[in-house]
C-alpha positions, 0 to 999 in steps of 0.5 A, a space after each residue: 624236736 617238736 616231740 621233745 617240746 611236747 614232752 616239756 623239754 626246754 631248748 637247752 635240754 633239747 639241744 643237749 639231748 640231740 647234740 645240736 647247738 641251741 641256736 640250731 634248735 631254735 631255728 628248727 623250731 621257728 621253721 616248724 612254727 612258720 610251717 604250721 602257722 602257730 605262734 609258739 613252739 608248744 602250739 606247733 607241737 600240739 598241731 603236729 601231735 593232733 595230725 599224728 606227725 609225732 
Protein backbone atom coordinates (compact mmCIF):
# COMPACT_ATOMS: atom_id res chain seq x y z
CA UNK A 1 0.00 0.00 0.00
CA UNK A 2 2.89 2.33 0.63
CA UNK A 3 4.13 1.67 -2.89
CA UNK A 4 0.71 2.60 -4.25
CA UNK A 5 0.70 5.72 -2.06
CA UNK A 6 4.14 6.75 -3.30
CA UNK A 7 2.83 6.46 -6.86
CA UNK A 8 0.13 9.02 -6.03
CA UNK A 9 -2.95 6.82 -5.72
CA UNK A 10 -5.73 7.85 -3.33
CA UNK A 11 -7.10 5.54 -0.65
CA UNK A 12 -10.13 4.84 -2.86
CA UNK A 13 -7.88 3.98 -5.81
CA UNK A 14 -5.67 1.75 -3.68
CA UNK A 15 -8.66 -0.11 -2.25
CA UNK A 16 -10.02 -0.74 -5.75
CA UNK A 17 -6.62 -1.86 -7.07
CA UNK A 18 -5.97 -4.38 -4.27
CA UNK A 19 -9.59 -5.35 -3.62
CA UNK A 20 -9.82 -4.25 0.02
CA UNK A 21 -12.29 -1.92 1.71
CA UNK A 22 -11.25 1.72 2.05
CA UNK A 23 -11.34 1.45 5.84
CA UNK A 24 -8.94 -1.49 5.74
CA UNK A 25 -6.53 0.46 3.55
CA UNK A 26 -6.72 3.44 5.92
CA UNK A 27 -6.06 1.16 8.91
CA UNK A 28 -3.03 -0.43 7.24
CA UNK A 29 -1.65 2.95 6.25
CA UNK A 30 -2.22 4.24 9.78
CA UNK A 31 -0.28 1.27 11.17
CA UNK A 32 2.56 2.00 8.73
CA UNK A 33 2.59 5.63 9.87
CA UNK A 34 2.82 4.55 13.49
CA UNK A 35 5.62 2.08 12.80
CA UNK A 36 7.63 4.61 10.82
CA UNK A 37 6.77 7.43 13.26
CA UNK A 38 5.56 9.69 10.46
CA UNK A 39 2.59 12.04 10.34
CA UNK A 40 1.23 11.32 6.86
CA UNK A 41 0.93 8.30 4.59
CA UNK A 42 3.07 10.08 2.03
CA UNK A 43 5.81 10.58 4.62
CA UNK A 44 5.58 6.90 5.52
CA UNK A 45 5.96 5.98 1.85
CA UNK A 46 9.00 8.25 1.50
CA UNK A 47 10.49 6.73 4.69
CA UNK A 48 10.00 3.21 3.34
CA UNK A 49 11.39 4.08 -0.09
CA UNK A 50 14.49 5.73 1.45
CA UNK A 51 15.21 2.46 3.26
CA UNK A 52 14.61 0.29 0.17
CA UNK A 53 11.56 -1.36 1.73
CA UNK A 54 9.52 -0.77 -1.42
